Backbone as CSV, one residue per row, in Angstrom:
resi,resn,N_x,N_y,N_z,CA_x,CA_y,CA_z,C_x,C_y,C_z
1,UNK,-51.723,29.391,37.194,-52.239,29.378,35.828,-53.377,30.385,35.694
2,UNK,-53.296,31.237,34.687,-54.372,32.186,34.454,-55.579,31.460,33.862
3,UNK,-56.750,31.972,34.156,-57.979,31.376,33.648,-58.687,32.409,32.785
4,UNK,-59.382,31.935,31.762,-59.976,32.870,30.816,-61.478,32.646,30.650
5,UNK,-62.126,33.721,30.264,-63.529,33.686,29.893,-63.611,33.446,28.390
6,UNK,-64.205,32.326,28.012,-64.397,32.016,26.601,-65.758,32.530,26.155
7,UNK,-65.795,33.151,24.993,-67.050,33.695,24.493,-67.347,33.128,23.113
8,UNK,-68.578,32.659,22.919,-68.993,32.101,21.634,-70.194,32.889,21.132
9,UNK,-70.388,32.884,19.842,-71.519,33.627,19.282,-72.844,32.907,19.560
10,UNK,-72.847,31.581,19.374,-74.079,30.801,19.554,-73.741,29.440,20.137
11,UNK,-74.599,28.954,21.028,-74.467,27.590,21.540,-75.836,27.139,22.012
12,UNK,-75.959,25.841,22.265,-77.206,25.345,22.805,-77.418,25.879,24.208
13,UNK,-76.449,25.633,25.072,-76.501,26.062,26.463,-75.079,26.323,26.945
14,UNK,-74.848,27.451,27.590,-73.505,27.719,28.105,-73.140,26.715,29.199
15,UNK,-74.120,26.211,29.939,-73.807,25.182,30.929,-73.258,23.933,30.265
16,UNK,-73.883,23.516,29.148,-73.394,22.327,28.438,-71.991,22.567,27.896
17,UNK,-71.752,23.769,27.381,-70.416,24.101,26.864,-69.392,24.049,27.992
18,UNK,-69.770,24.533,29.168,-68.850,24.523,30.294,-68.555,23.105,30.768
19,UNK,-69.583,22.258,30.807,-69.385,20.875,31.232,-68.355,20.184,30.354
20,UNK,-68.377,20.463,29.067,-67.428,19.848,28.145,-65.988,20.290,28.399
21,UNK,-65.809,21.366,29.145,-64.477,21.917,29.380,-64.024,21.795,30.830
22,UNK,-64.692,20.970,31.601,-64.343,20.853,33.014,-62.931,20.329,33.232
23,UNK,-62.418,19.559,32.293,-61.070,19.003,32.453,-59.972,20.007,32.125
24,UNK,-60.356,21.174,31.643,-59.372,22.201,31.276,-59.340,23.270,32.364
25,UNK,-58.324,23.275,33.232,-58.291,24.230,34.341,-58.079,25.675,33.903
26,UNK,-57.754,25.899,32.636,-57.538,27.263,32.167,-58.845,27.984,31.852
27,UNK,-59.952,27.233,31.783,-61.242,27.843,31.447,-61.939,28.288,32.728
28,UNK,-62.269,29.571,32.783,-62.919,30.163,33.943,-64.438,30.159,33.779
29,UNK,-64.873,30.484,32.579,-66.308,30.594,32.332,-66.553,30.575,30.831
30,UNK,-67.816,30.328,30.461,-68.262,30.355,29.072,-69.414,31.352,28.960
31,UNK,-69.330,32.233,27.965,-70.423,33.150,27.692,-70.845,33.017,26.242
32,UNK,-72.069,33.435,25.949,-72.577,33.334,24.585,-73.463,34.528,24.261
33,UNK,-73.454,34.925,23.009,-74.380,35.964,22.547,-75.803,35.428,22.481
34,UNK,-75.924,34.156,22.107,-77.239,33.537,21.935,-77.178,32.101,22.438
35,UNK,-78.216,31.666,23.145,-78.417,30.255,23.464,-79.644,29.765,22.705
36,UNK,-79.509,28.617,22.075,-80.666,28.059,21.369,-81.467,27.108,22.246
37,UNK,-80.857,26.635,23.347,-81.548,25.718,24.260,-81.246,26.097,25.705
38,UNK,-81.339,27.382,26.000,-81.094,27.836,27.363,-82.103,27.236,28.324
39,UNK,-81.649,26.938,29.540,-82.557,26.315,30.502,-82.343,26.897,31.891
40,UNK,-83.386,26.777,32.685,-83.337,27.228,34.063,-83.607,26.075,35.005
41,UNK,-83.942,26.402,36.241,-84.227,25.376,37.240,-85.530,24.659,36.923
42,UNK,-85.669,23.463,37.498,-86.902,22.669,37.423,-87.278,22.335,35.981
43,UNK,-86.245,22.227,35.096,-86.508,21.850,33.715,-87.110,22.939,32.846
44,UNK,-87.153,24.173,33.337,-87.734,25.256,32.557,-86.757,25.736,31.488
45,UNK,-87.292,26.338,30.440,-86.448,26.950,29.425,-86.146,28.381,29.832
46,UNK,-85.038,28.930,29.291,-84.666,30.311,29.567,-84.600,31.047,28.243
47,UNK,-85.424,32.085,28.114,-85.449,32.875,26.894,-84.084,33.506,26.671
48,UNK,-83.471,33.239,25.519,-82.095,33.674,25.260,-82.000,34.372,23.916
49,UNK,-82.781,35.425,23.747,-82.810,36.144,22.475,-81.509,36.906,22.248
50,UNK,-81.110,37.080,20.988,-79.878,37.814,20.681,-79.917,39.231,21.244
51,UNK,-78.855,39.590,21.970,-78.738,40.935,22.496,-79.623,41.246,23.687
52,UNK,-80.401,40.276,24.141,-81.371,40.551,25.212,-80.844,40.251,26.599
53,UNK,-79.756,39.488,26.707,-79.327,39.110,28.042,-77.874,38.706,28.138
54,UNK,-77.454,38.505,29.379,-76.158,37.906,29.678,-76.392,36.421,29.891
55,UNK,-75.716,35.603,29.113,-75.801,34.143,29.215,-74.401,33.643,29.550
56,UNK,-74.209,33.229,30.788,-72.871,32.985,31.320,-72.870,31.746,32.200
57,UNK,-71.834,30.935,32.085,-71.657,29.778,32.967,-70.258,29.808,33.557
58,UNK,-70.205,29.942,34.856,-68.956,29.978,35.618,-68.612,28.568,36.076
59,UNK,-67.343,28.178,35.900,-66.877,26.884,36.392,-66.275,27.103,37.778
60,UNK,-66.998,26.664,38.789,-66.549,26.804,40.173,-65.769,25.560,40.569
61,UNK,-64.621,25.773,41.173,-63.779,24.663,41.635,-63.570,24.832,43.140
62,UNK,-64.564,24.440,43.940,-64.535,24.704,45.386,-63.443,23.920,46.100
63,UNK,-62.904,24.527,47.138,-61.946,23.857,48.013,-62.645,23.470,49.316
64,UNK,-63.839,22.938,49.186,-64.604,22.453,50.325,-65.480,21.314,49.827
65,UNK,-65.978,20.446,50.724,-66.734,19.272,50.291,-68.079,19.642,49.676
66,UNK,-68.594,18.723,48.874,-69.852,18.963,48.181,-71.025,19.090,49.150
67,UNK,-70.855,18.626,50.374,-71.922,18.772,51.370,-72.227,20.235,51.660
68,UNK,-71.308,21.133,51.290,-71.522,22.571,51.464,-71.916,23.231,50.143
69,UNK,-72.307,22.409,49.176,-72.588,22.922,47.841,-73.770,23.866,47.746
70,UNK,-74.631,23.885,48.771,-75.758,24.822,48.755,-75.296,26.269,48.728
71,UNK,-74.015,26.485,49.044,-73.483,27.852,49.018,-73.447,28.430,47.613
72,UNK,-73.294,27.590,46.585,-73.057,28.109,45.239,-74.229,28.895,44.669
73,UNK,-75.457,28.368,44.667,-76.543,29.196,44.145,-76.770,30.447,44.978
74,UNK,-76.554,30.348,46.293,-76.733,31.518,47.146,-75.696,32.589,46.833
75,UNK,-74.428,32.173,46.714,-73.386,33.172,46.480,-73.505,33.799,45.102
76,UNK,-73.953,33.013,44.114,-74.141,33.583,42.778,-75.217,34.660,42.803
77,UNK,-76.319,34.379,43.501,-77.395,35.362,43.600,-76.927,36.613,44.324
78,UNK,-76.165,36.435,45.401,-75.669,37.585,46.164,-74.707,38.420,45.319
79,UNK,-73.813,37.761,44.578,-72.872,38.491,43.741,-73.602,39.340,42.701
80,UNK,-74.645,38.772,42.107,-75.436,39.523,41.137,-76.131,40.699,41.826
81,UNK,-76.724,40.440,42.989,-77.414,41.506,43.710,-76.462,42.639,44.080
82,UNK,-75.267,42.287,44.545,-74.288,43.318,44.899,-73.900,44.156,43.681
83,UNK,-73.727,43.509,42.545,-73.379,44.231,41.323,-74.512,45.162,40.904
84,UNK,-75.738,44.707,41.050,-76.880,45.547,40.687,-76.989,46.758,41.604
85,UNK,-76.753,46.555,42.895,-76.777,47.675,43.834,-75.733,48.717,43.425
86,UNK,-74.562,48.248,43.021,-73.510,49.165,42.583,-73.917,49.952,41.339
87,UNK,-74.897,49.433,40.595,-75.385,50.100,39.392,-76.689,50.857,39.632
88,UNK,-77.067,51.011,40.899,-78.219,51.821,41.231,-79.546,51.105,41.252
89,UNK,-79.543,49.775,41.332,-80.771,48.984,41.349,-80.932,48.353,42.726
90,UNK,-82.177,48.281,43.204,-82.474,47.692,44.502,-83.169,46.352,44.297
91,UNK,-82.421,45.247,44.197,-83.037,43.942,43.941,-83.479,43.265,45.224
92,UNK,-84.310,42.224,45.066,-84.640,41.348,46.182,-84.460,39.908,45.719
93,UNK,-83.868,39.089,46.575,-83.616,37.698,46.225,-84.795,36.828,46.602
94,UNK,-85.146,35.935,45.700,-86.176,34.928,45.944,-85.452,33.592,46.107
95,UNK,-85.643,32.962,47.242,-84.880,31.755,47.573,-85.066,30.676,46.506
96,UNK,-83.967,29.991,46.098,-82.621,30.232,46.609,-81.790,31.215,45.787
97,UNK,-82.168,31.440,44.509,-81.210,32.144,43.656,-81.825,33.009,42.563
98,UNK,-83.096,33.333,42.652,-83.671,34.260,41.688,-83.422,35.691,42.148
99,UNK,-83.172,36.559,41.194,-82.984,37.977,41.484,-84.164,38.729,40.891
100,UNK,-84.909,39.427,41.741,-86.117,40.103,41.311,-86.035,41.607,41.587
101,UNK,-86.829,42.347,40.836,-87.041,43.761,41.106,-88.553,43.993,41.064
102,UNK,-89.107,44.433,42.181,-90.553,44.659,42.294,-91.354,43.425,41.894
103,UNK,-90.875,42.258,42.315,-91.579,41.018,42.059,-91.409,40.452,40.669
104,UNK,-90.594,41.055,39.844,-90.372,40.586,38.470,-88.948,40.056,38.345
105,UNK,-88.802,38.944,37.645,-87.519,38.246,37.581,-86.556,38.947,36.646
106,UNK,-85.401,39.316,37.201,-84.340,39.938,36.419,-83.237,38.943,36.073
107,UNK,-82.974,37.996,36.969,-81.899,37.026,36.734,-82.212,35.727,37.452
108,UNK,-81.650,34.636,36.926,-81.791,33.325,37.539,-80.501,32.541,37.427
109,UNK,-80.351,31.557,38.294,-79.122,30.770,38.385,-79.463,29.288,38.311
110,UNK,-78.657,28.530,37.588,-78.788,27.073,37.514,-77.433,26.453,37.807
111,UNK,-77.348,25.685,38.906,-76.092,25.042,39.312,-76.153,23.549,39.018
112,UNK,-75.058,23.031,38.476,-74.953,21.609,38.158,-73.600,21.094,38.631
113,UNK,-73.609,20.202,39.627,-72.377,19.674,40.196,-71.891,18.472,39.402
114,UNK,-70.584,18.291,39.389,-69.955,17.155,38.720,-68.821,16.628,39.583
115,UNK,-68.528,15.324,39.457,-67.418,14.722,40.185,-67.883,13.959,41.393
116,UNK,-66.973,13.726,42.348,-67.266,12.994,43.578,-67.444,13.992,44.712
117,UNK,-68.012,13.561,45.842,-68.234,14.495,46.947,-66.980,15.214,47.429
118,UNK,-65.815,14.575,47.348,-64.583,15.197,47.836,-63.759,15.864,46.731
119,UNK,-63.958,15.445,45.498,-63.230,16.064,44.375,-64.277,16.439,43.330
120,UNK,-64.793,17.626,43.468,-65.931,18.014,42.650,-65.752,19.431,42.121
121,UNK,-66.565,19.752,41.163,-66.647,21.110,40.653,-68.108,21.332,40.259
122,UNK,-68.416,22.525,39.877,-69.798,22.831,39.535,-69.839,23.877,38.435
123,UNK,-70.839,23.775,37.600,-71.123,24.786,36.598,-72.271,25.632,37.122
124,UNK,-72.032,26.918,37.215,-73.026,27.855,37.744,-73.478,28.739,36.587
125,UNK,-74.655,28.435,36.056,-75.178,29.176,34.922,-75.988,30.378,35.368
126,UNK,-75.789,31.494,34.679,-76.506,32.728,34.993,-77.167,33.276,33.738
127,UNK,-78.439,33.593,33.856,-79.142,34.344,32.821,-79.622,35.648,33.430
128,UNK,-79.246,36.763,32.828,-79.623,38.077,33.351,-80.194,38.900,32.207
129,UNK,-81.395,39.423,32.389,-82.081,40.157,31.334,-81.522,41.569,31.182
130,UNK,-80.967,41.847,30.022,-80.425,43.178,29.746,-81.442,44.077,29.057
131,UNK,-82.138,43.525,28.076,-83.111,44.285,27.296,-84.392,43.469,27.130
132,UNK,-85.506,44.163,27.104,-86.775,43.493,26.852,-86.763,42.930,25.431
133,UNK,-87.061,41.640,25.249,-87.081,41.058,23.903,-88.148,41.728,23.035
134,UNK,-87.894,41.784,21.752,-88.865,42.389,20.837,-90.173,41.608,20.818
135,UNK,-90.108,40.331,21.151,-91.322,39.500,21.182,-92.048,39.578,22.522
136,UNK,-91.478,40.301,23.482,-92.085,40.392,24.806,-91.702,39.218,25.688
137,UNK,-92.188,39.247,26.932,-91.859,38.198,27.897,-92.875,37.057,27.845
138,UNK,-92.426,35.830,28.117,-93.380,34.723,28.223,-94.381,35.008,29.339
139,UNK,-95.635,34.648,29.173,-96.654,34.995,30.167,-96.507,34.252,31.494
140,UNK,-95.800,33.109,31.490,-95.781,32.297,32.707,-94.856,32.844,33.789
141,UNK,-93.891,33.710,33.432,-92.963,34.241,34.431,-92.889,35.759,34.285
142,UNK,-93.367,36.524,35.268,-93.203,37.976,35.206,-91.721,38.329,35.211
143,UNK,-91.278,39.027,34.182,-89.856,39.316,34.040,-89.642,40.804,33.820
144,UNK,-88.384,41.204,33.937,-87.999,42.591,33.709,-86.546,42.604,33.233
145,UNK,-86.169,43.639,32.510,-84.809,43.782,32.011,-84.232,45.119,32.475
146,UNK,-82.920,45.236,32.407,-82.268,46.460,32.858,-82.784,47.691,32.128
147,UNK,-83.020,47.571,30.825,-83.470,48.758,30.091,-84.852,49.217,30.549
148,UNK,-85.666,48.292,31.053,-86.979,48.666,31.568,-86.885,49.354,32.936
149,UNK,-85.730,49.231,33.566,-85.501,49.868,34.862,-84.767,51.194,34.718
150,UNK,-84.618,51.636,33.487,-83.949,52.904,33.242,-82.437,52.821,33.281
151,UNK,-81.899,51.609,33.164,-80.449,51.398,33.182,-79.962,51.138,31.767
152,UNK,-78.924,51.837,31.353,-78.303,51.567,30.062,-77.568,50.233,30.167
153,UNK,-78.028,49.178,29.491,-77.428,47.860,29.683,-75.955,47.832,29.264
154,UNK,-75.102,47.249,30.097,-73.696,47.094,29.706,-73.560,46.007,28.644
155,UNK,-72.408,45.964,28.010,-72.131,44.857,27.116,-72.052,43.567,27.941
156,UNK,-72.586,42.468,27.427,-72.578,41.228,28.203,-71.192,40.829,28.706
157,UNK,-70.174,40.934,27.856,-68.836,40.532,28.293,-68.308,41.449,29.391
158,UNK,-68.642,42.738,29.316,-68.198,43.655,30.362,-68.862,43.315,31.692
159,UNK,-70.138,42.971,31.651,-70.834,42.601,32.880,-70.272,41.298,33.437
160,UNK,-69.961,40.352,32.561,-69.347,39.092,33.006,-68.012,39.360,33.701
161,UNK,-67.236,40.275,33.150,-65.939,40.607,33.750,-66.096,41.205,35.145
162,UNK,-67.223,41.854,35.417,-67.480,42.397,36.751,-67.978,41.328,37.719
163,UNK,-68.779,40.403,37.211,-69.403,39.414,38.083,-68.457,38.280,38.487
164,UNK,-67.641,37.814,37.562,-66.811,36.645,37.856,-65.887,36.857,39.062
165,UNK,-65.219,38.005,39.197,-64.415,38.200,40.423,-65.260,38.218,41.688
166,UNK,-66.488,38.683,41.602,-67.364,38.639,42.770,-67.662,37.194,43.157
167,UNK,-67.955,36.346,42.157,-68.179,34.928,42.434,-66.979,34.320,43.154
168,UNK,-65.812,34.543,42.591,-64.597,33.927,43.129,-64.277,34.440,44.528
169,UNK,-64.544,35.720,44.787,-64.238,36.280,46.103,-65.066,35.605,47.191
170,UNK,-66.354,35.399,46.925,-67.185,34.688,47.900,-66.729,33.236,48.042
171,UNK,-66.430,32.588,46.921,-66.008,31.190,46.953,-64.756,31.013,47.808
172,UNK,-63.827,31.952,47.718,-62.561,31.844,48.443,-62.738,31.986,49.953
173,UNK,-63.816,32.595,50.379,-64.026,32.803,51.815,-64.568,31.562,52.524
174,UNK,-65.223,30.685,51.781,-65.948,29.585,52.409,-65.047,28.597,53.148
175,UNK,-63.879,28.174,52.603,-63.074,27.200,53.351,-62.684,27.668,54.751
176,UNK,-62.478,28.967,54.948,-62.079,29.484,56.246,-63.256,29.961,57.083
177,UNK,-64.269,30.531,56.445,-65.362,31.176,57.180,-66.678,30.404,57.137
178,UNK,-66.752,29.353,56.332,-67.996,28.617,56.218,-69.032,29.388,55.419
179,UNK,-70.295,29.028,55.609,-71.372,29.642,54.844,-71.890,30.943,55.452
180,UNK,-71.436,31.263,56.658,-71.990,32.419,57.364,-71.948,33.716,56.543
181,UNK,-70.812,34.050,55.877,-70.806,35.303,55.109,-71.808,35.293,53.959
182,UNK,-71.989,34.128,53.323,-72.931,34.026,52.208,-74.365,34.184,52.728
183,UNK,-74.669,33.492,53.823,-76.018,33.559,54.373,-76.354,34.969,54.837
184,UNK,-75.402,35.604,55.508,-75.627,36.969,55.968,-75.878,37.912,54.799
185,UNK,-75.066,37.775,53.750,-75.235,38.639,52.577,-76.554,38.356,51.872
186,UNK,-76.922,37.077,51.765,-78.196,36.743,51.110,-79.362,37.357,51.869
187,UNK,-79.322,37.272,53.189,-80.420,37.788,53.995,-80.556,39.310,53.869
188,UNK,-79.462,39.992,53.626,-79.549,41.447,53.425,-80.363,41.780,52.188
189,UNK,-80.277,40.916,51.168,-81.000,41.148,49.919,-82.328,40.390,49.861
190,UNK,-82.589,39.542,50.858,-83.774,38.691,50.830,-85.031,39.419,51.285
191,UNK,-86.139,38.694,51.388,-87.406,39.309,51.797,-87.357,39.725,53.262
192,UNK,-88.197,40.641,53.663,-88.254,41.036,55.079,-88.665,39.865,55.963
193,UNK,-88.107,39.818,57.141,-88.520,38.798,58.114,-90.036,38.877,58.320
194,UNK,-90.680,37.735,58.372,-92.110,37.682,58.572,-92.917,37.605,57.295
195,UNK,-92.262,37.747,56.141,-92.973,37.631,54.865,-93.607,36.247,54.747
196,UNK,-94.848,36.200,54.306,-95.543,34.923,54.153,-95.112,34.260,52.842
197,UNK,-94.643,33.009,52.955,-94.159,32.256,51.802,-94.818,30.886,51.784
198,UNK,-94.825,30.281,50.596,-95.414,28.952,50.438,-94.468,28.069,49.632
199,UNK,-94.296,26.850,50.114,-93.559,25.812,49.382,-94.486,24.618,49.267
200,UNK,-95.099,24.432,48.086,-96.076,23.364,47.931,-97.270,23.618,48.835
201,UNK,-97.531,22.665,49.721,-98.656,22.815,50.655,-98.234,23.439,51.980
202,UNK,-96.955,23.736,52.116,-96.441,24.295,53.368,-96.406,25.816,53.264
203,UNK,-97.024,26.462,54.232,-97.069,27.924,54.237,-96.629,28.426,55.602
204,UNK,-95.864,29.501,55.601,-95.423,30.051,56.879,-94.770,31.401,56.703
205,UNK,-94.210,31.891,57.792,-93.559,33.196,57.785,-92.040,33.008,57.714
206,UNK,-91.429,33.776,56.861,-89.997,33.691,56.627,-89.227,34.106,57.877
207,UNK,-88.288,33.224,58.299,-87.466,33.474,59.485,-85.989,33.580,59.158
208,UNK,-85.638,33.766,57.884,-84.235,33.790,57.509,-83.755,32.421,57.068
209,UNK,-82.442,32.287,56.921,-81.847,31.040,56.460,-81.185,30.287,57.603
210,UNK,-81.203,28.959,57.486,-80.495,28.116,58.448,-78.998,28.125,58.141
211,UNK,-78.218,27.508,59.017,-76.761,27.520,58.856,-76.306,26.845,57.566
212,UNK,-77.124,25.910,57.036,-76.745,25.218,55.805,-77.355,25.867,54.560
213,UNK,-78.021,27.003,54.721,-78.615,27.700,53.594,-80.073,27.374,53.344
214,UNK,-80.645,26.447,54.111,-82.056,26.123,53.949,-82.917,27.303,54.379
215,UNK,-84.087,27.393,53.788,-85.044,28.442,54.130,-85.830,28.035,55.371
216,UNK,-85.980,28.941,56.324,-86.711,28.666,57.564,-88.088,29.305,57.492
217,UNK,-89.106,28.474,57.645,-90.486,28.948,57.653,-91.140,28.609,58.985
218,UNK,-91.731,29.601,59.597,-92.492,29.379,60.825,-93.921,29.015,60.440
219,UNK,-94.303,27.777,60.715,-95.636,27.285,60.367,-96.444,27.035,61.630
220,UNK,-97.678,26.606,61.446,-98.554,26.337,62.591,-98.066,25.155,63.417
221,UNK,-97.186,24.338,62.844,-96.689,23.158,63.565,-95.227,23.307,63.993
222,UNK,-94.647,24.479,63.798,-93.257,24.696,64.163,-92.452,25.241,62.996
223,UNK,-91.137,25.261,63.146,-90.254,25.789,62.109,-89.943,24.683,61.104
224,UNK,-90.234,24.955,59.854,-90.001,23.993,58.775,-88.822,24.467,57.938
225,UNK,-87.909,23.539,57.604,-86.752,23.852,56.779,-87.012,23.419,55.339
226,UNK,-86.821,24.329,54.415,-86.985,24.051,52.987,-85.601,23.965,52.367
227,UNK,-85.270,22.789,51.819,-83.949,22.587,51.218,-83.976,22.638,49.696
228,UNK,-85.120,22.321,49.083,-85.210,22.301,47.630,-86.587,22.800,47.206
229,UNK,-86.696,23.113,45.918,-87.991,23.452,45.355,-88.226,24.939,45.238
230,UNK,-89.378,25.275,44.696,-89.776,26.661,44.492,-90.552,27.176,45.696
231,UNK,-90.273,28.389,46.077,-90.980,29.055,47.165,-91.652,30.288,46.585
232,UNK,-92.918,30.466,46.888,-93.672,31.577,46.326,-94.167,32.519,47.415
233,UNK,-94.252,33.782,47.050,-94.813,34.777,47.944,-96.323,34.558,48.058
234,UNK,-96.851,34.609,49.269,-98.283,34.482,49.495,-98.869,35.879,49.548
235,UNK,-99.744,36.189,48.608,-100.359,37.517,48.594,-101.322,37.663,49.755
236,UNK,-101.550,38.882,50.160,-102.432,39.127,51.296,-103.866,38.729,51.006
237,UNK,-104.197,38.605,49.706,-105.547,38.198,49.350,-105.761,36.708,49.470
238,UNK,-104.635,35.909,49.500,-104.770,34.448,49.553,-105.298,33.999,50.917
């Protein structure tokens, strides 16, 4: 059965639209010109101005158990990073799934799983900044858009058509190869080994990712694994 990308002019959230269509196997993804209630991780809102970004939700139907679900945000970030490299941009990934350029956020991913551990699917929402909004960026998150990087922004649907096969290609490798290809690819785009990072009160040096996708931090008490939450770069002045 062929699967299609559905595009709407306006919606509250493409993730919510995708959730409503999980029972329809013909739907591959949902995109929108505008989101009125776009959201990101940790309950944050996502600025979704008309013409300013790609607002896309991919319906992933993994052929592996939900215990390996940490692969989805990682693979989405890697797919975006690979596409950006192909367009002449040098991104860096911020664990687990933010895409940055020179410390400024270009794209973010929000994954929401549904179903049972053995029969599950997930909605993988992507927001990618194409153009700087006329109102500017919110002060709480340093952001950047493709046009600010000297890139002529593609049409959102054209960019979605490039990204979705990348998502699916990584997804198809996991049942046979496990998470290793995703982790290896993420680390190529991630921070340099030894970068000082902080998760809450835990601070240490980045040692790469564990086999399950967790972030490894070398701290004064040993290697600490970070499975959830926000990780921030520690400036040399701190």
